C-alpha positions in Angstrom: -15.8 15.1 15.9 -16.6 11.7 15.8 -19.6 11.6 18.4 -21.4 13.9 16.0 -24.0 11.9 13.0 -22.5 14.4 10.8 -19.5 16.6 10.2 -18.6 19.3 7.2 -16.4 19.2 4.7 -14.0 22.0 5.9 -13.4 19.9 9.4 -12.4 16.8 7.5 -9.2 16.1 5.6 -7.9 12.7 3.6 -6.9 11.1 7.0 -10.6 10.7 7.8 -11.2 7.9 5.7 -12.4 5.8 8.3 -14.6 8.7 9.3 -16.0 9.9 6.1 -15.0 7.5 3.5 -12.7 8.2 0.8 -14.5 10.5 -1.8 -15.6 12.5 1.9 -11.7 12.7 2.6 -10.3 14.1 -0.4 -13.0 16.7 -1.0 -12.1 17.8 2.7 -8.5 17.8 2.1 -8.8 19.6 -0.9 -11.4 22.3 -0.1 -8.2 23.3 2.4 -6.0 24.0 -0.7 -8.3 26.5 -1.9 -9.8 23.6 -4.5 -13.1 25.3 -5.3 -15.2 22.5 -4.1 -19.4 22.9 -3.5 -20.2 22.9 0.3 -21.3 20.0 2.0 -21.9 17.9 5.6 -21.2 14.5 5.4 -23.3 11.6 7.8 -20.4 9.9 9.1 -19.8 6.2 8.8 -20.1 5.8 12.6 -23.9 6.7 12.0 -24.2 4.3 9.4 -22.6 1.3 12.5 -25.2 2.9 14.7 -27.6 2.3 12.4 -26.6 -1.3 11.2 -27.3 -2.0 15.2 -31.3 -2.3 14.8 -32.2 -5.5 16.3 -31.8 -8.7 14.3 -30.2 -6.5 11.6 -26.7 -7.4 11.1 -27.8 -11.1 12.0 -30.1 -10.6 9.0 -27.6 -9.7 6.5 -24.9 -11.7 7.6 -27.3 -15.3 7.4 -28.4 -13.9 3.6 -24.5 -13.6 3.0 -23.1 -16.8 4.9 -24.8 -19.3 1.7 -24.0 -16.8 -1.3 -22.2 -18.0 -4.4 -21.1 -14.4 -5.8 -20.5 -16.1 -9.6 -24.1 -17.0 -9.6 -25.7 -14.0 -11.1 -29.6 -14.4 -10.1 -28.6 -15.5 -6.7 -26.7 -12.7 -6.2 -29.4 -10.6 -7.2 -31.5 -12.2 -4.9 -29.3 -11.9 -1.4 -28.7 -7.8 -2.9 -32.5 -7.3 -2.7 -33.9 -8.8 0.1 -30.5 -7.1 2.2 -31.1 -3.5 0.5 -35.1 -4.1 1.4 -34.1 -4.8 5.5 -31.7 -1.6 5.3 -34.5 1.3 3.4 -37.4 -0.2 5.4 -35.5 -0.3 9.2 -36.6 2.8 11.2 -33.7 5.7 10.7 -32.4 6.1 14.6 -33.8 9.6 16.0 -30.7 11.3 16.8 -29.2 10.9 13.0 -32.7 11.9 11.5 -32.6 14.9 13.4 -29.2 15.7 12.6 -29.3 15.3 8.6 -32.6 18.0 8.8 -30.7 20.2 10.8 -27.7 20.2 9.1 -29.5 20.3 5.8 -31.2 23.5 6.8 -28.1 24.4 7.5 -26.6 24.3 3.9 -29.2 26.3 2.8 -32.0 23.7 1.9 -32.8 23.4 -2.1 -31.3 21.0 -4.5 -28.3 18.6 -3.2 -26.4 16.1 -4.6 -26.6 12.9 -2.2 -23.4 10.6 -2.4 -22.2 7.5 -1.1 -18.5 7.3 0.1 -16.9 4.1 1.3 -14.4 3.7 3.7 -12.4 1.4 1.8 -13.2 3.8 -1.2 -10.8 5.4 -3.1 -7.6 3.9 -1.8 -4.6 3.5 -4.1 -4.7 0.0 -3.0 -8.8 -0.8 -3.7 -11.1 0.5 -6.4 -14.1 0.8 -4.5 -15.1 3.7 -6.7 -18.6 3.7 -8.4 -19.9 0.5 -6.3 -22.4 2.8 -4.7 -24.9 4.7 -5.6 -25.4 8.8 -6.4 -28.5 10.3 -5.8 -28.1 14.2 -7.8 -31.0 17.1 -7.3 -33.0 15.6 -4.0 -34.8 18.7 -2.3 -36.7 18.1 1.1 -35.6 17.2 4.0 -37.7 13.9 3.8 -35.9 13.2 0.9 -32.7 14.2 2.0 -33.2 11.3 4.9 -34.3 9.2 2.8 -31.3 9.4 -0.1 -29.1 9.0 2.6 -30.8 5.7 3.5 -30.5 4.5 0.1 -26.6 5.2 0.1 -26.6 2.8 2.9 -28.0 0.1 1.4 -26.1 0.9 -2.0 -23.3 -0.7 -0.2 -24.7 -4.1 -1.3 -25.4 -3.4 -4.5 -24.7 -6.8 -6.6 -21.7 -5.6 -7.9 -20.2 -3.9 -4.1 -21.1 -7.2 -2.9 -18.7 -9.2 -6.3 -16.3 -6.7 -5.5 -15.5 -7.0 -2.1 -15.7 -10.7 -2.1 -13.1 -10.6 -5.0 -11.0 -8.3 -2.8 -10.9 -9.6 0.3 -12.9 -7.2 2.0 -15.4 -8.4 5.1 -18.8 -7.0 4.0 -19.8 -6.1 7.7 -16.5 -4.4 8.1 -16.7 -1.6 4.9 -18.6 1.1 6.4 -19.9 4.0 4.5 -20.7 7.7 4.9 -22.7 10.0 3.4 -21.8 13.6 1.7 -24.7 16.0 0.8 -23.5 18.7 -1.3 -24.9 21.7 -2.6 -26.2 20.6 -6.4 -24.1 22.4 -9.0 -26.3 22.7 -12.0 -23.7 21.6 -14.3 -23.7 23.3 -17.9 -20.8 21.3 -19.1 -18.8 18.6 -16.7 -16.5 15.6 -17.2 -13.6 13.6 -15.7 -9.9 14.5 -15.6 -6.7 11.9 -15.3 -3.7 13.7 -14.4 -1.8 10.5 -16.4 -3.2 9.6 -20.1 -5.0 6.4 -18.3 -4.3 4.3 -22.0 -0.8 4.8 -22.3 -0.2 5.1 -18.6 1.8 8.3 -19.7 2.3 10.8 -16.5 3.6 13.3 -19.2 0.0 14.1 -20.3 -3.7 15.2 -18.5 -6.4 13.7 -20.3 -9.5 15.6 -20.0 -13.1 14.5 -21.1 -16.5 16.6 -21.5 -20.1 16.8 -22.3 -22.7 19.0 -21.9 -24.9 18.3 -18.9 -24.4 15.9 -15.9 -21.2 14.4 -15.4 -23.1 11.1 -14.7 -23.4 10.7 -18.4 -19.7 10.3 -19.0 -18.7 8.3 -16.0 -21.6 5.6 -17.0 -20.6 5.5 -20.6 -24.0 6.9 -22.0 -22.5 9.7 -23.9 -19.1 9.6 -25.5 -17.5 12.6 -24.7 -15.3 15.1 -26.2 -11.1 14.0 -25.4 -8.3 16.6 -24.6 -4.7 15.6 -24.1 -2.8 18.3 -22.2 0.8 18.2 -22.1 1.6 18.3 -18.1 4.5 20.2 -17.8 3.8 22.9 -20.6 0.4 23.1 -20.4 -0.4 22.5 -23.9 -2.8 20.8 -25.8 -1.7 18.2 -27.9 -4.6 16.6 -29.2 -8.6 17.4 -29.7 -11.1 14.6 -30.5 -14.1 16.6 -30.5 -17.5 14.2 -30.9 -20.9 15.1 -32.1 -22.9 15.0 -28.8 -27.2 14.3 -29.5 -28.4 15.0 -25.9 -27.5 16.2 -22.3 -28.7 15.3 -18.9 -30.0 17.8 -16.8 -32.5 18.8 -13.8 -36.0 17.7 -14.8 -38.2 21.2 -14.6 -41.0 19.0 -13.6 -39.2 17.1 -10.4 -40.4 17.4 -6.9 -36.7 16.5 -5.5 -37.5 12.6 -5.4 -35.0 10.5 -6.8 -36.8 8.8 -9.5 -37.4 11.3 -12.0 -34.9 14.1 -10.9 -33.3 14.6 -14.0 -34.2 14.0 -18.0 -32.4 13.8 -21.7 -32.7 16.9 -23.5 -32.0 17.1 -27.4 -28.9 19.4 -28.4 -29.0 22.0 -30.9 -27.5 21.3 -34.3 -25.0 24.1 -33.4 -24.1 23.0 -30.1 -23.7 19.6 -31.5 -20.6 20.2 -33.7 -19.2 23.0 -31.3 -16.2 21.9 -28.9 -17.7 21.4 -25.8 -15.2 23.0 -24.0 -12.9 26.0 -25.1 -9.2 25.9 -25.3 -8.5 28.6 -22.5 -11.0 26.4 -20.0 -8.9 23.4 -20.7 -5.7 24.5 -19.6 -7.5 26.3 -16.4 -9.0 22.9 -15.5 -5.8 21.2 -16.6 -4.1 23.6 -14.1 -6.3 22.7 -11.3 -5.6 18.9 -12.0 -2.2 19.4 -11.8 -2.3 21.4 -8.5 -4.0 18.7 -7.2 -1.9 15.3 -8.4 1.1 17.6 -6.9 -0.6 17.6 -3.4 -1.5 14.0 -3.4 1.5 12.7 -5.4 0.1 10.5 -7.0 -1.5 10.8 -10.6 -5.4 11.2 -9.6 -9.0 10.7 -11.3 -10.8 14.0 -11.1 -14.9 14.6 -11.7 -15.1 18.3 -12.2 -18.4 20.3 -13.2 -18.6 23.8 -15.0 -21.7 25.9 -13.5 -21.5 30.0 -14.6 -18.0 29.6 -16.0 -16.8 28.6 -12.8 -15.3 25.0 -12.2 -15.8 22.7 -9.2 -14.2 19.6 -8.2 -17.1 17.2 -7.0 -14.6 14.0 -6.6 -11.0 13.2 -6.8 -9.9 9.7 -6.1 -6.1 7.6 -6.8 -5.6 6.3 -10.4 -6.1 2.9 -9.7 -6.0 1.4 -13.1 -2.7 2.8 -14.3 -1.0 0.1 -14.8 1.9 -0.7 -17.3 0.7 -0.6 -20.7 2.3 -3.1 -23.3 2.2 -1.7 -26.7 1.0 -4.7 -29.6 3.2 -4.5 -32.5 0.3 -5.1 -35.6 1.3 -6.5 -38.6 -0.8 -5.5 -41.6 -4.1 -7.7 -40.9 -5.6 -9.8 -43.6 -8.8 -10.2 -41.9 -12.2 -8.1 -42.3 -12.1 -5.3 -40.4 -15.7 -4.8 -38.9 -15.4 -2.2 -37.1 -13.3 0.3 -34.9 -13.3 3.0 -31.8 -11.4 4.4 -29.2 -8.7 2.5 -28.2 -9.5 2.1 -23.8 -7.2 -1.0 -22.6 -4.1 -1.8 -25.5 -4.1 -5.7 -26.2 -5.5 -8.2 -28.3 -8.4 -10.7 -27.5 -10.0 -13.6 -29.5 -13.0 -15.4 -29.1 -17.0 -15.4 -29.8 -19.3 -12.6 -29.5 -21.9 -12.1 -26.7 -23.9 -8.8 -27.1 -25.4 -8.3 -23.7 -28.5 -5.6 -23.7 -29.7 -6.0 -19.8 -27.6 -6.8 -16.7 -29.9 -10.3 -16.5 -28.6 -11.4 -19.9 -24.8 -11.4 -17.7 -24.6 -15.2 -17.4 -24.3 -15.7 -20.9 -21.3 -14.2 -20.8 -18.5 -17.6 -21.1 -14.7 -17.3 -20.2 -13.0 -16.1 -23.2 -16.3 -14.3 -25.0 -16.1 -11.2 -26.8 -18.3 -8.6 -24.6 -20.3 -6.4 -26.6 -22.8 -4.1 -25.1 -24.5 -0.5 -25.2 -22.4 0.4 -22.3 -21.1 -1.6 -19.0 -21.8 -0.7 -15.2 -20.5 -1.9 -12.2 -22.9 -4.4 -12.5 -21.5 -6.2 -15.6 -18.0 -6.5 -13.7 -18.6 -10.3 -13.1 -19.3 -10.9 -16.8 -16.6 -8.7 -17.3 -13.7 -10.7 -15.7 -14.4 -13.7 -17.7 -14.6 -11.8 -21.5 -12.0 -12.3 -23.2 -12.5 -8.7 -24.7 -15.1 -5.7 -24.0 -16.5 -3.4 -26.9 -19.5 -0.7 -26.5 -21.6 1.3 -28.6 -21.1 4.2 -26.2 -18.4 5.7 -23.8 -14.9 7.5 -23.9 -11.5 6.4 -22.3 -12.9 7.7 -18.7 -16.0 5.4 -18.9 -16.4 2.5 -16.9 -16.1 0.1 -19.3 -12.8 1.7 -19.9 -11.5 1.8 -16.3 -12.7 -1.5 -15.5 -11.3 -3.2 -18.5 -7.8 -1.6 -17.6 -8.1 -2.9 -13.9 -8.7 -6.0 -15.3 -6.5 -6.0 -18.1 -8.8 -6.7 -20.7 -8.1 -5.1 -24.5 -11.0 -2.7 -24.9 -12.8 -0.4 -27.4 -15.0 2.0 -26.4 -17.4 4.6 -28.4 -18.4 2.6 -31.8 -21.8 3.7 -31.8 -21.9 0.3 -33.7 -21.2 -3.0 -32.2 -24.7 -3.8 -31.1 -25.8 -4.0 -34.3 -23.2 -4.8 -36.4 -22.1 -7.8 -34.8 -23.5 -10.8 -34.1 -24.0 -13.5 -31.5 -21.1 -16.5 -31.4 -19.4 -14.2 -34.4 -15.6 -15.0 -34.1 -13.6 -11.5 -33.5 -10.6 -10.0 -32.7 -10.3 -6.9 -30.7 -6.7 -5.3 -30.9 -6.1 -2.2 -29.5 -2.8 -0.1 -29.5 -1.0 2.6 -27.6 -0.2 4.5 -31.0 -2.9 6.8 -30.6 -4.4 4.7 -33.5 -8.2 3.5 -33.3 -9.3 0.2 -31.4 -10.1 -2.4 -34.1 -12.4 -5.6 -34.4 -11.6 -8.2 -37.1 -13.5 -10.9 -38.2 -12.3 -14.2 -37.4 -9.5 -15.4 -34.8 -6.7 -13.1 -36.3 -3.0 -13.8 -35.3 -0.9 -11.0 -34.4 2.3 -10.5 -33.1 2.6 -9.2 -29.3 5.8 -7.7 -28.9 6.5 -5.4 -25.6 7.3 -2.9 -27.7 7.8 0.7 -25.1 8.5 -1.8 -22.1 10.7 -4.6 -22.3 9.7 -6.2 -19.1 10.5 -9.8 -18.1 13.3 -9.8 -20.7 15.4 -7.1 -19.7 18.1 -7.6 -17.0 20.4 -5.1 -14.8 23.0 -4.5 -12.1 20.5 -2.1 -10.3 18.2 -3.7 -8.4 14.4 -2.9 -9.4 12.2 -3.1 -5.6 8.8 -2.7 -5.2 6.8 -0.3 -2.8 3.3 -2.2 -1.5 1.0 -1.4 1.5 -1.6 -3.5 0.8 -1.4 -7.4 1.6 -3.8 -8.2 -1.0 -1.5 -7.6 -3.8 1.8 -9.5 -2.3 1.0 -12.6 -4.7 0.3 -10.6 -7.7 3.4 -8.2 -7.4 5.6 -11.5 -6.1 5.1 -12.6 -9.3 6.2 -9.5 -11.3 9.9 -9.1 -12.5 11.1 -7.1 -9.1 14.3 -8.3 -7.1 12.3 -7.4 -4.0 10.1 -4.9 -1.8 12.0 -1.4 -1.2 9.7 -0.4 1.0 6.4 -2.3 3.2 4.4 0.4 4.3 3.0 -0.8 7.9 0.0 1.9 7.2 -2.4 0.0 5.3 -2.5 -3.1 7.7 -2.6 -0.6 10.8 -5.6 1.1 9.2 -7.7 -1.7 8.7 -7.3 -3.1 12.4 -8.9 0.0 13.1 -7.7 0.5 16.9 -4.7 2.5 18.1 -2.0 -0.2 19.5 -1.9 2.5 22.5 -5.7 1.8 22.9 -5.5 -2.4 22.4 -2.4 -2.6 24.8 -4.3 -0.8 27.7 -6.9 -3.2 27.4 -5.3 -6.2 27.5 -5.6 -6.4 23.7 -1.8 -6.4 23.0 -1.4 -10.1 21.6 -4.2 -9.6 19.4 -2.7 -6.1 17.5 0.2 -8.3 16.9 -1.7 -11.0 15.9 -3.4 -9.0 13.1 0.1 -7.4 12.4 1.7 -10.5 11.5 -0.8 -12.2 9.9 -0.9 -9.0 7.0 3.4 -8.8 7.1 3.9 -12.6 6.7 1.9 -12.3 3.1 4.6 -10.0 1.9 7.4 -12.2 3.4 5.9 -15.5 2.3 5.2 -14.5 -1.2 8.3 -12.8 -2.1 10.8 -15.4 -0.1 13.7 -15.3 -0.5 13.7 -12.0 -2.0 14.1 -9.4 0.7 11.1 -7.5 1.8 12.4 -4.3 3.4 9.3 -3.3 6.4 9.4 0.3 7.2 8.2 0.6 10.9 4.9 2.1 11.3 5.0 6.2 11.0 1.8 6.8 11.7 1.8 10.8 12.4 -0.6 12.0 15.2 -3.6 13.1 12.8 -4.0 9.6 11.5 -3.4 8.0 14.8 -6.5 10.1 16.4 -8.6 8.7 13.2 -8.3 5.0 14.6 -10.7 4.0 17.5 -9.0 5.2 20.9 -7.0 7.2 19.6 -8.5 10.6 20.6 -7.7 9.7 24.0 -3.9 9.1 23.3 -2.9 11.6 20.8 -2.5 15.8 20.7 -3.5 18.0 18.1 -0.8 19.4 16.3 -0.3 22.2 14.0 1.5 20.6 11.7 1.7 16.9 12.4 4.1 15.9 9.3 7.1 18.0 11.4 6.1 16.6 15.1 5.6 13.3 17.1 6.3 10.5 14.5 9.0 8.1 13.3 11.9 7.0 15.7 10.8 9.6 18.5 7.3 7.5 19.2 9.5 4.1 19.7 11.6 5.9 21.9 9.1 7.5 23.6 6.3 4.8 23.5 8.5 1.5 24.2 6.0 -0.7 24.4 3.8 -0.1 21.4 7.2 -0.1 19.8 7.7 -3.6 21.0 4.5 -4.9 19.6 5.9 -4.1 16.0 9.2 -5.9 16.8 7.4 -8.7 18.3 5.4 -8.8 15.1 8.7 -8.8 13.1 10.1 -11.9 15.6 7.2 -13.8 14.5 7.1 -13.1 10.8 10.9 -14.0 10.8 10.6 -17.6 12.4 9.6 -18.7 9.3 11.0 -16.1 6.7 14.1 -14.9 7.4 13.6 -12.3 4.3 11.5 -9.9 6.4 13.9 -6.7 7.4 13.8 -3.4 9.1 13.9 0.1 8.4 13.3 3.1 10.4 11.9 6.3 9.3 12.1 9.5 9.9 15.4 9.4 12.3 15.9 13.2 13.2 19.3 12.8 15.6 21.9 10.6 15.5 21.0 9.7 18.9 17.4 8.4 18.2 18.8 6.1 15.7 21.6 4.4 18.8 18.3 4.6 21.0 16.0 2.6 18.7 18.7 0.4 17.7 19.5 -0.2 21.4 15.7 -1.4 21.7 16.0 -3.4 18.6 18.8 -5.3 19.9 17.1 -5.8 23.4 14.3 -7.6 21.9 17.0 -9.9 19.8 17.0 -8.4 16.6 20.7 -7.6 15.5 22.5 -7.4 12.2 23.7 -11.0 10.8 23.5 -12.5 7.1 20.0 -12.6 7.0 18.8 -9.2 8.9 19.7 -6.2 8.0 18.7 -2.8 9.5 18.1 -0.1 6.9 17.4 3.8 7.7 15.1 6.2 5.6 17.1 9.4 4.5 14.8 11.8 4.4 15.6 14.6 7.1 18.6 16.6 6.2 20.3 15.7 9.0 20.9 12.5 8.1 22.4 13.9 5.1 24.9 16.3 6.7 25.6 13.8 9.5 25.4 10.8 6.8 28.7 9.0 8.4 28.1 9.1 12.0 24.4 7.5 11.8 26.3 4.8 9.8 28.9 4.9 12.5 25.9 3.6 15.1 25.7 0.8 12.7 23.1 0.5 9.5 23.6 -2.5 6.7 21.9 0.4 4.5 20.0 3.3 3.8 16.9 4.3 1.6 16.0 8.0 0.4 12.6 9.1 1.4 12.4 11.9 -1.7 9.3 13.1 -0.7 10.1 14.2 3.1 14.0 15.1 1.6 12.4 17.4 -0.9 9.6 18.6 1.6 12.4 19.8 4.5 15.2 20.5 2.1 13.5 23.4 0.5 11.0 24.2 3.5 8.1 23.6 0.9 4.9 22.1 2.6 4.2 19.4 -0.3 0.7 19.5 1.0 0.7 23.3 0.1 -0.9 23.5 -3.4 0.1 27.1 -3.9 4.4 26.2 -3.7 3.2 23.3 -5.9 5.6 24.4 -8.6 8.4 24.5 -6.1 8.1 21.2 -4.7 10.6 19.5 -7.0 12.8 16.4 -6.4 15.2 17.8 -9.6 16.1 21.1 -7.8 19.7 21.2 -7.5 19.5 21.5 -4.0 17.8 17.9 -3.5 20.0 16.3 -6.6 23.3 17.4 -4.6 21.9 15.7 -1.4 21.1 12.3 -3.2 24.5 12.5 -4.8 26.1 13.4 -1.7 24.0 10.0 -0.1 24.6 7.9 -2.6 28.5 8.2 -2.7 28.9 8.2 0.7 27.2 4.9 1.3 29.1 3.6 -1.6 32.2 4.5 0.5 31.1 2.9 3.2 30.1 -0.1 1.8 26.5 -0.3 2.7 23.6 -0.7 0.5 21.7 2.3 -0.7 18.6 2.6 -2.4 15.6 5.0 -2.9 11.5 4.5 -2.2 10.2 8.2 -2.8 7.8 8.6 -5.2 10.4 10.8 -7.7 11.6 7.4 -9.3 7.9 6.8 -10.6 7.5 10.4 -11.5 10.6 11.5 -13.2 12.4 9.3 -15.6 15.3 11.3 -16.0 15.8 11.1 -12.1 16.5 7.5 -12.2 18.7 7.5 -15.1 20.7 9.9 -12.9 20.5 7.4 -10.0 21.8 4.6 -11.7 24.5 6.6 -13.4 25.5 7.6 -9.4 25.4 4.0 -8.5 22.5 3.3 -6.6 22.4 -0.2 -5.2 18.6 -0.1 -6.2 15.8 1.9 -7.0 12.1 1.1 -4.8 9.1 2.4 -7.2 5.3 1.8 -7.6 3.9 -1.4 -8.6 2.9 0.7 -12.1 6.7 1.5 -13.0 8.4 -1.5 -12.7 9.1 -2.5 -16.0 10.0 1.2 -17.1 12.3 1.5 -14.1 14.0 -1.8 -15.4 14.0 -0.5 -19.2 15.2 3.1 -18.0 18.1 1.5 -16.0 19.3 -1.1 -18.9 19.3 1.8 -21.3 21.4 3.9 -18.9 24.1 0.6 -17.8 24.5 -0.1 -21.3 25.7 3.5 -22.1 28.0 2.8 -18.9 29.6 -0.1 -20.3 28.1 -1.9 -17.4 27.1 -5.7 -18.7 24.0 -7.7 -16.2 25.5 -10.5 -14.5 
């Protein structure tokens, strides 16, 4: 598959990000679930990298970037223009050109959507969504080829360059794939969040809907209807119906070029007053969203379209902006209320107003200004980072302004309709946004508001039960270490290994094992240093065969397995491929030379014998349990529950329950199968029995006992049970740190436990 310039959607899955990018991988994944996705082929990231080999192209791009100051907007715009022109004007390799044309014919020709799919896009740790271009209603093989090349060029849009530098990505190491998808002529379209994006409530689904093509809701050009659905009961809790005066549709006069393919048309007075999506379709769409979330095991940001009374999913990605919201206790404000709109990001921000009418004015935004605009686009991000608060005329809670403000933690009010006309440059205002469902408000002057963490007590709460955090991205280490956590309960190796990008055995066989160790050491050291002296529990690499195959050189070493989830993974690998395991051990030893807080946890241990052999290898290489080095085992296979005493006898300092795999294997439910989604539930009696048994045995044996699966992040009631049973610690996703601490504190108070 890697040798072909294009691949087909049905042939890829979520493990193929390096080949087809986040968008392409996720669409292929949900296609396999039976979710309705328009057919598509994908021009691979390898094709893009092959294209970059045009004589002198990489050198020219790097020279332009080397002297760039991303905080100088004019300089950033000029550099972007130069690089994009170089890419667009370079000749397309004939092999790629021919492959695109053939695939377009096989797709059935006609109108298509040509979308960008960066290989660093849609990861839980990096919000690259929306950084590159999408072209709708493209027709004709010449235009399709040209649009693909323009998507490649859009990897160097000013906002994309800025974002990559901010997040530590090398511009020339981020690849891009391009899905070419049958165009859905949407009568209605929009965005679905499987967790309410403002409050962070995971028990609610948020749907936004507009008439016409969905680009208008994502960009914020139209303020959409908004519907809130109870996720468990699938009942509508709240509806906000908004008057929509125009919609974006295919231009009937267009010839398939990228310039004027779409046009705004007025809606009739009847349509303007009508609820965009009928109640029964709101529920049907929520059901699809719930299935997708269950499959991925994390909240999803989903783009959808309805054509001829049928829903299509055109994108899904993790919600990267789902932060723990801190509510604001607003006393009666004496200052004049200037305007209000939809609450997008909670908080309070004061400063002088600066109205930005186009991107050429972004440099006017100084640190602490209140940015006011009709709407924002990704090009606004540098200015948004400097702003104290953000206010827009248009857009809903899933518009660009709302999503980015949540990621930046900036108070934001959207859909005010009149902010750019009502407010004046230099006017001092205060933006106040609460979590209680009330509108976001803009007051005159600098208003004193009592900020009280009403919903999550966070830093002020102490508990006997430790709160640990699950992490993967080294760039988040410093930020997370500043939070109220007792350490890292699950440090995943897979993110770092994926960024190394090469199969460790391939590197070893080419005499580059030391290079693998060096790069892995660099990543893990960031966590150990940031959290020192708090413990960092490193789970040794648990890549599965399909994930290993996607690394460079992987196909030569990995068989194709029917069910990689139950295949050659975890402890079995360490025993059968000791040389690769020793690369990880060498990494651990190097990190521990400076930071003794790094511990080890072994995943997917099927038998007591496997544990004994893995422990023997660790000891041979000099890693033995001691005062400052602990060996843990993941409890995620039923045999671990049944024979836990025997596993502990081998010599363990602690265990951590992996609730995802344990639930899957206990109930015999493939967690990736949407048809069985309702059966996959960590609160099932059989799973709860296993959890209680594991905790009671570990407690009796005097070892540490934790849990690091997704369950505590999703089900607060389960977290409460774990505390009642006496669990030592709970490791959760970053967005659940404060909420988990609060739940624990309440249970401990009820049980009469007093924190030290």
